[in-house]
N, C-alpha and C positions, 0 to 999 in steps of 0.2 A: 158574301156567302158566310153563313154562320156554321162553325164546326163545334161539335160537342164531344166530350169523352164518350167513347163507345161507338161513335160514327165510323164508317168505313169510307175512306177517301182514296183518290189516286195520287201517288207521289212519284216524282221523277228523281231517280238516284244517279248522281254524278253525270257522266257523259252518255250513259245508257239511254237510248231513246224509248225503251220499253217502260211503260208506267207500271208501278207495283200497287197492289191493293193493300191499304194500310188501315188497320183497326186502331183507332186512337186510344192510348192508355193514359196519357198525361199531356196537358197543354201548359206551356210556360210562356209568360209574356215578360218582356224586358221593362223594368220600372226605372232603374238607374244603371250606371255602368257596373255597379257592384251587386245589384239585386234583381232577382227575377221572382215572380209570383206564379204559383200554380193556380189555374182557374178551371172551371168546369166547361165553359164555352167561351168563344171569342168570335167576333165579326171580322173576317179578314178584309173587308172593304174599308175598315177604319184605320188601316195602315199601321197596325201594331207590329213591332218586331218581336219575334219569338220562335219557339220550336215546339214540335210535338215529339213525343215518344210513342212508338207504334209497334204493333205486332204485324209482321208480314204475313198476310193471309191470301196471297196470290195463289191460284190453283187450289183453293179451298183446303189449305193445309190446316190440320187440326191444331198443331203446335208450330207456330211460325217463329222466325227469328225476331228478337227485339232490336229495333233500330231507332234512329231519330232523324228528323228533317227540319229545315227552316220552313217558315210559312210560305216563302216564295217558291218552294219546291212542290207545293200542293197544287194540283190542277183545279182551277176554279170553274164552276158551272158558268156557262155563258147563255 
């Protein structure tokens, strides 16, 4: 699954079983232990480690909270 900045994906937050709608604002991939790079898109099937910064747009909020999540918290299309 390829994700891009501006996409809306579903994210699992912590132990809460309810998925949140997340509009991606930034994508960071791990390059080394000390360095991450911001990218415009990434293929999650390539097993990159990284995070997204997103705006919570669940319930069509016009101004949502900014949060972050690991790639493994993103619900993949099957």
